[in-house]
N, C-alpha and C positions, 0 to 999 in steps of 0.2 A: 504494500500500500504506500502511496506517495505521501510525503509530508504535506504538500499543498497541491491541489488540483489546478492545472493550468487551462482547463477548458472553460472559457468565459465568453459570454456574448457581448460584443462590443457595443457600447452605448448604455448598457444596463447599469443603474446605480442602486443596487440592492444594498441598503445600509444595515439590514438585519439578515440573519440566516447564515448560510454556509460561507458566502463571500466575506461577510463582515467578520466571522469567526476566524477565517484564514488570515485576514489582515491583522486582526488582533493577535493571533498566535505568532505572526511574523514580527510584530512589535516586541514580543517577549524574547525573541532572539537577541535584540539589542540590550534588553535588560540583563539577560544572562551574561552578556559580554561586559557590560558596564559595572555591575555590582562588585566583582572581585577588585577592579581598579579603584573604586570608591573606598572599599574596605582597606586597601593598601595605602592609598594616597589622599583620601578625602575628596577626590574629584576624578575627572577623566577628560581627555581631549576628545573633541567631537570626532565621530567616525560614522561610516556608512556601511550599508550592506545591500546586496542585490541578489534576488532569486530569479533564476532563468526558467524558461518553460520546460527544460529537461531536469528541473529540480536541483540545479547546482547553485550553491551559495558562494558568493564572492564578497570578501571584506573590502571596504574602501577606507584606506588609511593614508596618511601623508606625514612625512618627516622631512625636515630640512636640516642636514647636518651642519650647515654653516650658521644657523641661528643659535644664539646663546639664551634667548628668552622667547617665550611663546605668548602671542596674543591670541586668546581663545576665539575672539570674534573673527580675526583674520584667518585662523585655522579653520573655523566653521565655513567661512566663505570659500576657501580652497576645496574643502570636502564637497560642498554644495555644487561647485563648478564641475568637479570630477563626475559626480552623480548625474548632473545635467547632460554631460557629454555622452554618458552611457545610456541615457534614456532613448537615444536614437537607435540602439541596437535592437533588432526585431525580436530576439529571443529573451530579452530582459523583461521580466513580468512585474515583480514587486521590488520596491526600493525603500530603504529607510535611511534616515540620518538621525543620530542620537547626540544629545548634548545635555549637560547638567544645568540646573537652575534652581530657582526658588518659586514656589507657587504661592501666590498671595490670595489666601482664602479668607472667608468671613471669620473663621475661627483663629486666624493668625497665619503667619508665614511658615512654610515648611519646605524642606529640601525636596527636589524632585528630579526625575530623569524624564526628559522630553524626547519623544520618538515621533518624527514625522514619517508617515508611511504613504507611499503613492502606489496605486494599482493602475498601471498604464492601460490595460485593456478595458477596465471599467471606468477609467477617467475619474477616480476618486482620490482625494487627498485629505488625510486626517492627521491631527496631532494627538497622540496618546500621552497623557501626563500621569506618570506613576510617582506618587508621593511616597516618601520613606523617612524613617527615623533610624539613627544609628544607636545601637544598644551594645555596649561592651565591644565596640569595633566592628560589629556585624550590621549589615544593612537589613532592615525589616521593612518590606513594602507595606504601606498602610492598608491598601485594599487592592491587592494584586488582580483580583477578578473583575474589579469595577474601576478602571482608571478614568480620569477625567478625559473626555473626548471632545475635540473641536474639529468640526468639518471646515475645510478651507474651500 
């Protein structure tokens, strides 16, 4: 059984059901990659991921060995530009970009992992916001099954 089904009808914007669950599950790939780095360094550099129609996952990372300091916004822009170029490849299906941040909620500010997920064939674009707390150095997602979701 495939991790994600790539049979989609172009133009359909199903926000609930199997398509939504696949996109949400894809966002969790970013969470699984970000959490160990947060536990180790209290943050992470923005990164991306691409899932192809043949179910191959590709990481999108960037490093510049000539830089001695890193501007997170500049780094995020570089990752975003790399993903944007890969959007043109016909076999690339799902894309994500992950970055850390702070969610400003009515109950107060809380650390979060933001994951923007694009489904090229359905033309859907969402940001999944996973809030978390650190307890004894370990990341605990506040509501892993119900992230804050913003449609773009």
